[in-house]
C-alpha positions as CSV (number, residue, x, y, z in Angstrom):
1,M,-15.4,0.3,29.3
2,T,-16.8,-1.5,26.0
3,I,-15.4,-0.3,22.8
4,N,-19.2,0.5,21.4
5,S,-19.7,2.8,24.6
6,I,-16.4,4.6,24.2
7,L,-17.0,5.2,20.2
8,S,-20.5,6.1,20.4
9,E,-19.4,9.1,22.9
10,S,-16.3,10.2,21.0
11,G,-17.6,12.4,18.4
12,V,-15.8,10.6,16.0
13,T,-17.6,9.0,12.9
14,F,-16.8,7.0,9.4
15,G,-16.9,9.3,6.5
16,T,-16.4,8.2,3.0
17,S,-13.0,6.8,3.6
18,G,-12.1,6.1,7.3
19,A,-13.0,7.5,10.5
20,R,-13.0,11.1,11.2
21,G,-13.2,13.8,13.6
22,L,-11.8,16.8,15.7
23,V,-8.1,16.2,16.8
24,E,-9.3,16.7,20.3
25,H,-11.8,13.8,20.1
26,F,-9.0,11.2,19.0
27,T,-8.1,10.6,22.5
28,D,-5.7,7.7,23.3
29,D,-8.7,5.7,24.4
30,V,-10.6,6.4,21.3
31,C,-7.9,5.5,18.8
32,A,-7.2,2.6,21.2
33,A,-10.9,1.5,21.0
34,F,-11.0,1.5,17.1
35,T,-7.7,-0.4,17.0
36,V,-9.0,-3.2,18.9
37,A,-12.3,-3.6,17.5
38,F,-10.6,-3.4,14.0
39,L,-8.0,-5.9,15.2
40,T,-10.4,-8.2,17.1
41,L,-12.6,-8.4,14.1
42,I,-9.9,-9.5,11.7
43,R,-8.8,-11.6,14.3
44,N,-11.8,-13.6,14.8
45,Q,-12.7,-13.6,11.2
46,E,-9.3,-14.7,9.4
47,G,-6.6,-14.4,12.2
48,A,-4.3,-11.9,12.8
49,S,-0.9,-11.8,14.3
50,K,0.7,-8.5,12.9
51,V,-0.4,-5.1,11.5
52,A,1.3,-2.4,9.6
53,I,0.8,1.3,11.0
54,G,1.8,4.5,9.3
55,F,0.9,7.9,9.4
56,D,0.8,11.5,7.5
57,R,2.5,14.6,8.4
58,R,-0.3,16.3,10.7
59,P,1.4,17.1,14.1
60,S,-1.2,15.2,16.1
61,S,-0.6,12.0,13.6
62,P,2.3,10.5,15.6
63,A,0.5,10.6,19.0
64,M,-2.5,8.7,17.6
65,A,-0.3,6.3,15.8
66,A,1.3,5.7,19.3
67,A,-2.0,4.5,20.7
68,C,-2.9,2.6,17.9
69,T,0.5,0.6,18.4
70,A,0.0,0.3,22.4
71,A,-3.5,-1.0,21.6
72,A,-2.2,-3.7,19.0
73,Q,0.7,-4.7,21.6
74,A,-2.2,-4.9,24.4
75,L,-3.7,-7.6,22.2
76,G,-0.6,-9.4,21.8
77,I,-0.3,-8.3,18.1
78,E,3.1,-7.5,16.5
79,V,3.3,-4.0,15.0
80,T,5.4,-3.1,12.1
81,D,6.2,0.8,11.9
82,Y,6.2,2.2,8.5
83,G,6.5,5.9,9.6
84,I,5.4,8.6,7.6
85,L,4.4,7.4,3.8
86,P,1.6,7.5,1.6
87,T,-1.5,5.6,2.3
88,P,-1.1,3.6,-1.1
89,A,2.3,2.7,0.0
90,L,1.1,1.2,3.4
91,A,-1.6,-0.7,1.7
92,L,0.5,-2.1,-0.8
93,Q,2.8,-3.5,1.4
94,A,0.3,-4.7,4.1
95,M,-1.7,-6.5,1.1
96,T,1.9,-8.2,0.0
97,D,2.4,-9.3,3.6
98,G,-1.2,-10.5,4.0
99,V,-1.4,-8.5,7.1
100,P,-4.1,-5.9,8.2
101,A,-3.0,-2.1,8.5
102,I,-3.8,1.1,10.1
103,M,-3.0,4.5,8.6
104,I,-3.2,7.6,10.6
105,T,-4.6,10.4,8.3
106,G,-7.1,13.1,7.7
107,S,-6.1,13.3,4.1
108,H,-7.0,16.6,2.9
109,I,-9.4,17.8,5.8
110,P,-8.8,20.8,7.8
111,F,-5.9,21.3,10.1
112,D,-8.2,20.8,13.5
113,R,-9.3,17.2,12.3
114,N,-7.6,13.8,11.8
115,G,-8.8,10.3,10.9
116,I,-8.0,6.6,10.9
117,K,-8.3,4.4,7.6
118,F,-8.2,0.4,8.2
119,Y,-7.2,-2.2,5.7
120,R,-8.1,-5.9,5.6
121,P,-5.1,-8.2,4.2
122,Q,-7.2,-7.9,0.9
123,G,-7.6,-4.3,1.1
124,E,-10.1,-1.4,2.2
125,I,-12.8,-2.4,4.8
126,T,-16.3,-2.4,3.9
127,K,-19.2,-0.5,5.1
128,Q,-20.4,-3.5,6.8
129,D,-16.9,-3.8,8.5
130,E,-17.4,-0.3,10.0
131,K,-20.6,-1.1,11.4
132,L,-19.0,-4.0,13.3
133,I,-16.3,-1.8,14.5
134,L,-18.8,0.6,15.9
135,E,-20.8,-2.0,17.4
136,S,-18.0,-3.8,19.2
137,S,-18.6,-5.3,22.6
138,A,-15.0,-5.9,23.5
139,E,-13.5,-4.3,26.5
140,L,-10.7,-1.8,25.9
141,P,-7.6,-3.6,27.6
142,A,-4.9,-1.7,29.8
143,L,-2.9,0.4,27.6
144,G,1.0,0.3,28.6
145,V,3.6,2.7,26.8
146,P,4.0,1.1,23.5
147,A,7.6,-0.8,22.9
148,R,9.9,0.8,20.7
149,Q,9.8,0.1,17.1
150,V,12.5,0.1,14.3
151,E,10.8,2.0,11.4
152,S,10.9,-0.2,8.2
153,N,11.8,1.3,5.1
154,Q,10.4,-1.9,3.1
155,A,6.8,-0.1,2.0
156,R,8.5,2.9,0.7
157,T,11.0,0.8,-1.2
158,R,8.3,-1.3,-2.6
159,Y,6.4,1.6,-3.8
160,V,8.9,3.1,-5.8
161,T,9.9,0.0,-7.2
162,R,6.4,-0.9,-8.4
163,Y,6.3,2.2,-10.9
164,V,10.0,2.0,-12.1
165,D,9.4,-2.1,-12.9
166,W,6.1,-0.8,-14.8
167,F,7.2,2.3,-16.7
168,G,10.7,1.8,-17.1
169,R,13.8,4.0,-16.2
170,T,13.9,6.3,-19.2
171,S,9.9,6.7,-19.8
172,L,10.2,10.4,-18.7
173,S,13.8,11.3,-20.0
174,G,13.9,14.8,-21.1
175,K,10.9,15.9,-19.1
176,R,10.8,18.6,-16.4
177,V,8.3,18.0,-13.7
178,G,7.4,20.5,-11.0
179,L,6.6,18.8,-7.8
180,Y,4.7,20.9,-5.4
181,Q,5.4,19.0,-2.0
182,H,3.9,21.2,0.5
183,S,3.5,19.1,3.7
184,A,2.5,15.6,1.7
185,A,3.6,12.3,3.4
186,G,4.8,11.2,-0.1
187,R,6.6,14.4,-1.1
188,D,10.3,12.8,-1.0
189,L,9.4,9.2,-2.5
190,N,7.6,11.1,-5.3
191,V,10.9,12.8,-5.9
192,Q,12.5,9.3,-5.9
193,V,10.0,8.0,-8.4
194,L,10.0,10.9,-10.9
195,E,13.8,10.9,-11.0
196,A,14.1,7.1,-11.4
197,L,11.9,7.3,-14.5
198,G,14.6,10.1,-15.9
199,A,12.7,13.3,-15.0
200,E,14.3,16.4,-14.1
201,V,12.4,17.3,-11.2
202,I,11.7,21.0,-9.7
203,V,11.0,20.6,-5.9
204,L,8.6,23.3,-5.2
205,G,6.4,24.9,-2.2
206,R,8.0,22.4,0.5
207,S,6.2,23.1,4.1
208,E,7.0,21.9,7.2
209,A,3.5,23.6,8.5
210,F,0.5,21.0,7.7
211,V,-1.3,22.2,4.3
212,P,-4.6,20.6,3.7
213,V,-4.6,20.4,-0.1
214,D,-8.0,19.1,-1.5
215,T,-7.7,18.2,-4.9
216,E,-11.5,18.9,-5.6
217,A,-11.7,22.2,-4.2
218,V,-8.8,24.0,-5.8
219,G,-8.6,27.7,-4.9
220,D,-7.5,30.7,-7.0
221,E,-4.3,31.1,-4.9
222,D,-3.3,27.6,-6.1
223,R,-4.4,28.3,-9.6
224,H,-2.2,31.4,-10.1
225,Q,0.4,29.6,-8.2
226,A,0.6,26.8,-10.7
227,R,0.5,28.9,-13.9
228,R,3.5,31.1,-12.2
229,W,5.5,27.9,-11.5
230,T,4.8,26.2,-15.0
231,H,5.9,29.4,-16.9
232,E,8.4,30.4,-14.6
233,H,10.5,26.8,-14.6
234,N,9.2,25.6,-18.4
235,L,7.3,22.6,-16.8
236,D,6.0,19.7,-18.9
237,A,3.5,18.8,-15.9
238,L,3.1,19.9,-12.2
239,L,2.2,17.2,-9.7
240,T,0.9,17.6,-6.1
241,T,-1.3,15.5,-3.9
242,D,-3.4,15.6,-0.7
243,G,-1.9,15.0,2.6
244,D,-1.6,11.3,2.4
245,G,-0.7,10.7,-1.2
246,D,-3.9,9.0,-2.4
247,R,-5.1,11.7,-4.4
248,P,-3.3,13.7,-7.1
249,L,-3.5,17.1,-8.6
250,V,-1.9,17.4,-12.0
251,A,-1.4,20.5,-13.7
252,D,-0.5,20.7,-17.6
253,E,2.4,22.5,-19.4
254,Q,0.3,25.8,-19.2
255,G,-0.3,25.7,-15.5
256,E,-3.8,24.6,-15.7
257,W,-4.9,22.2,-13.1
258,L,-6.9,18.8,-14.3
259,R,-10.0,18.0,-12.9
260,G,-9.5,14.2,-11.2
261,D,-12.1,12.6,-13.3
262,I,-10.4,13.6,-16.5
263,L,-7.2,12.4,-15.3
264,G,-8.6,9.2,-14.2
265,L,-10.0,8.9,-17.7
266,L,-7.2,9.3,-19.6
267,C,-5.1,6.8,-17.3
268,A,-7.9,4.1,-17.5
269,R,-7.8,4.2,-21.0
270,E,-4.1,4.4,-21.4
271,L,-4.0,1.0,-19.3
272,Q,-6.5,-0.4,-21.6
273,I,-9.0,-1.0,-18.8
274,Q,-12.3,-2.7,-19.7
275,A,-14.6,-2.0,-17.0
276,L,-14.9,1.1,-14.7
277,A,-16.5,1.7,-11.5
278,I,-17.0,5.6,-10.7
279,P,-18.7,7.9,-8.6
280,V,-22.2,9.3,-9.9
281,S,-20.2,12.8,-9.5
282,C,-17.7,12.0,-12.2
283,N,-17.8,13.9,-15.7
284,S,-20.0,12.0,-18.3
285,A,-17.1,11.9,-20.7
286,V,-16.0,8.6,-19.2
287,E,-19.2,6.9,-21.1
288,A,-18.9,9.6,-24.1
289,C,-15.5,8.6,-25.2
290,D,-16.4,4.9,-25.8
291,A,-13.3,3.4,-24.6
292,F,-14.9,1.1,-22.0
293,D,-16.9,-2.0,-22.5
294,E,-19.1,-1.3,-19.1
295,V,-19.2,1.6,-16.7
296,V,-20.8,1.5,-13.2
297,R,-21.7,4.6,-11.4
298,T,-21.8,4.5,-7.5
299,R,-22.1,6.4,-4.4
300,I,-19.5,8.7,-3.6
301,G,-16.8,7.1,-1.3
302,S,-14.2,4.2,-2.1
303,P,-15.9,1.5,-0.6
304,Y,-18.9,2.0,-3.1
305,V,-16.4,2.0,-5.9
306,L,-14.7,-1.1,-4.4
307,E,-18.0,-2.8,-4.3
308,G,-18.6,-1.9,-8.1
309,M,-15.5,-3.0,-9.1
310,G,-15.9,-6.2,-7.3
311,Q,-19.1,-6.7,-9.5
312,L,-17.3,-6.0,-12.6
313,S,-14.7,-8.4,-11.8
314,A,-16.9,-11.1,-12.2
315,R,-17.5,-9.9,-16.0
316,H,-14.0,-8.5,-17.1
317,Q,-10.3,-9.3,-16.8
318,R,-8.9,-5.5,-16.6
319,V,-11.1,-3.5,-14.0
320,A,-10.5,-0.3,-12.5
321,G,-12.2,2.6,-10.4
322,F,-11.4,6.3,-9.8
323,E,-13.0,9.1,-8.3
324,A,-13.8,12.8,-9.2
325,N,-10.9,13.5,-6.5
326,G,-8.1,11.7,-8.9
327,G,-7.6,8.7,-7.0
328,F,-7.4,6.0,-9.2
329,L,-7.9,2.1,-7.9
330,L,-6.7,-0.9,-9.5
331,N,-8.9,-3.9,-8.9
332,T,-7.1,-6.4,-11.2
333,P,-3.5,-7.2,-12.1
334,L,-2.1,-6.0,-15.2
335,E,0.4,-7.7,-17.6
336,Q,2.4,-5.9,-20.6
337,G,4.8,-8.7,-22.1
338,C,6.8,-9.8,-19.4
339,K,6.1,-6.7,-17.0
340,R,3.2,-7.3,-14.3
341,M,1.7,-4.7,-12.0
342,T,-0.4,-6.3,-9.1
343,A,-3.6,-5.0,-8.0
344,L,-4.0,-2.2,-5.7
345,P,-7.7,-1.7,-4.7
346,T,-7.4,1.6,-3.0
347,R,-7.1,5.4,-4.0
348,D,-3.4,5.9,-5.5
349,A,-2.0,9.3,-6.6
350,L,1.0,8.0,-8.4
351,L,-0.6,5.7,-11.4
352,P,-2.9,8.0,-12.9
353,A,-0.4,11.0,-12.9
354,L,2.3,9.0,-14.0
355,S,0.2,7.0,-16.6
356,L,-0.8,10.6,-18.3
357,M,2.9,12.5,-18.1
358,I,4.3,9.0,-19.6
359,L,1.6,9.0,-22.4
360,A,2.4,12.7,-23.2
361,A,6.1,11.7,-23.5
362,R,5.5,8.5,-25.6
363,T,3.3,10.3,-27.9
364,H,5.3,13.6,-28.0
365,R,1.9,15.4,-27.5
366,S,1.4,17.9,-24.6
367,I,-1.0,17.1,-21.7
368,S,-3.4,19.7,-22.8
369,K,-3.5,18.4,-26.4
370,L,-4.7,15.1,-24.9
371,V,-7.4,16.6,-22.8
372,A,-8.6,18.5,-25.6
373,D,-9.2,15.4,-27.6
374,L,-11.7,14.3,-25.2
375,P,-15.7,14.9,-25.4
376,E,-16.2,18.4,-24.4
377,R,-18.0,17.8,-21.3
378,F,-16.5,20.1,-18.5
379,T,-16.7,19.8,-14.8
380,A,-16.2,22.3,-11.6
381,S,-16.6,22.0,-8.1
382,D,-16.3,23.8,-4.6
383,R,-17.6,23.8,-1.1
384,L,-19.2,25.9,1.4
385,K,-17.2,25.2,4.7
386,E,-18.9,25.2,7.9
387,F,-22.4,24.6,6.4
388,S,-24.5,22.6,8.9
389,T,-25.1,18.7,7.6
390,K,-28.5,19.1,9.2
391,L,-29.5,22.1,6.9
392,S,-27.8,20.6,4.0
393,Q,-30.2,17.4,4.4
394,S,-33.2,19.6,5.0
395,L,-32.8,21.7,1.8
396,L,-31.9,18.5,-0.4
397,E,-35.0,16.6,0.9
398,R,-37.4,19.3,0.1
399,W,-35.9,20.0,-3.2
400,R,-36.1,16.1,-3.8
401,L,-39.7,16.5,-3.6
402,D,-40.3,19.9,-5.1
403,W,-38.1,20.3,-8.4
404,S,-39.8,23.7,-9.1
405,A,-38.8,25.0,-5.7
406,M,-35.1,24.0,-6.1
407,G,-35.0,25.7,-9.8
408,S,-36.4,29.0,-8.9
409,E,-34.3,29.1,-5.2
410,L,-31.5,28.5,-6.8
411,M,-32.3,30.8,-9.8
412,L,-31.2,27.8,-12.3
413,E,-31.1,29.0,-16.1
414,S,-33.0,25.8,-17.2
415,A,-35.7,23.4,-16.1
416,I,-34.9,20.4,-14.1
417,K,-35.3,17.5,-16.8
418,D,-34.4,14.6,-14.3
419,M,-32.9,13.9,-10.9
420,D,-30.6,11.2,-9.4
421,T,-30.5,10.7,-5.7
422,T,-27.8,7.9,-5.7
423,D,-25.8,10.3,-3.6
424,G,-27.0,13.7,-2.5
425,L,-29.1,15.4,-5.1
426,R,-27.8,15.7,-8.5
427,V,-30.0,17.2,-11.5
428,I,-30.0,17.4,-15.0
429,L,-31.2,20.5,-16.7
430,E,-33.0,20.6,-19.8
431,N,-30.0,22.4,-21.3
432,R,-27.9,19.3,-20.5
433,D,-26.0,21.2,-17.5
434,V,-25.6,19.1,-14.6
435,I,-26.0,20.5,-10.8
436,H,-25.2,17.9,-8.0
437,L,-25.2,18.8,-4.4
438,R,-24.0,16.4,-1.7
439,P,-23.1,17.0,2.0
440,S,-19.7,16.0,2.9
441,G,-19.1,12.8,4.8
442,N,-15.9,14.1,6.7
443,A,-17.0,17.8,7.7
444,P,-19.7,20.2,8.0
445,E,-19.4,21.1,4.4
446,L,-21.9,21.4,1.3
447,R,-20.2,20.4,-1.8
448,C,-21.5,21.5,-5.3
449,Y,-20.4,19.7,-8.5
450,A,-21.3,21.1,-12.1
451,E,-21.0,19.9,-15.6
452,S,-21.5,21.8,-18.7
453,S,-20.6,22.4,-22.4
454,T,-17.6,24.5,-21.3
455,A,-15.4,25.2,-18.4
456,L,-16.6,28.6,-18.0
457,R,-20.2,27.7,-17.8
458,A,-19.5,25.0,-15.5
459,E,-17.5,27.3,-13.1
460,G,-20.1,29.8,-13.3
461,Q,-22.8,27.4,-12.4
462,V,-21.1,26.5,-9.2
463,E,-20.2,29.9,-8.2
464,R,-24.0,31.0,-8.6
465,T,-25.3,27.9,-6.8
466,L,-22.8,28.3,-3.7
467,I,-23.8,32.2,-3.7
468,K,-27.4,31.3,-3.3
469,L,-26.8,28.7,-0.7
470,D,-24.9,30.7,1.3
471,T,-27.7,33.3,1.8
472,M,-29.7,30.2,3.3
473,R,-27.3,29.5,6.3
474,S,-29.5,32.2,8.6
């Protein structure tokens, strides 16, 4: 049976970062089909005799990884099994070795779903690669039982060393950092890194059941829990990540979670980045702070940020990108004295989180004060789950053509002044508030982002907008 016929009937599609779908749709044949299509593409274009494979802590991930391993071995490709580890750790090792990589992870999406991320030896695959994978006419080979692999610890060791070598072993001395571990793939690695940098680590919320932490949709329970933990343990910072460790969530010394784009902004400024590629949903404080020579705004999704960074690298020496979810992408290597950090052009949770904590330690300032010094533009976001993608697209298309209808149906507080359709529907109101609606690329969800002059106003905009949208389901 051909790859394209298997994948077209699978119910699995590419989202903003990798192939995503219901666990029941990721059969052995579907996982194998994706693997064969990807590895055949890489082998035909640049050669491939090895592949690196890793996975997250979802119960369905080991079986999916086994199916991918069997498919690679059926093609005569040697597999290095890195077991459970963060996506950026796998990507870093694979890029260092010059081999492709496959990561089994659904990141933050609900428990009944999973996904597969693919990496060329140079980094993430492109949208064109995704198209070629889905259109592959190769035949699915017979799958045998995957040969037993000896799990390698090399990628985990390299990931820890990356940050210890760059930041130094005393950079967080005297600081108390809470680590909300839940079921994150990098929960133990993160302890190693923080302790190696000199921090006193307080481990919190470890869970053997999978917890789908979404760094862009922090619920009230997580907000209250962060404040309780911070005050109870007298923390200087609180850190967690999503399931595969490429998106961070950091709370300040008061237990207030930072927005991912604010974290990315502070990190980029501390690293003296010259040019940034960021999605259209990010806070406009990025431009207002005047810290960067050039800022390019893209569609939402790491492939688009990668494309933007590639364009900027032709004009600047220190180029990076980040997303509103907090994931930071380093497109060019950094040098500081005799220290050097290699590029890692995929989302990473640790670089922005550590950069902020160490900036606070170095300047003897609290995280909250560092944030307070930024231009006063505040963002908020949330989502409606199980909101039909077809309905989302229908509403956005109608409102794109009729601004007044959008204003009246959502009861916006001010008239629409401008509209941006780079990704979804982003409207700028006459009072300078921003409302951005976008169907999720990974699940039947409708996301709402808002920006305003105060955090309370931004949160209110999101809440009111989602309440109105919720009434439109029927």
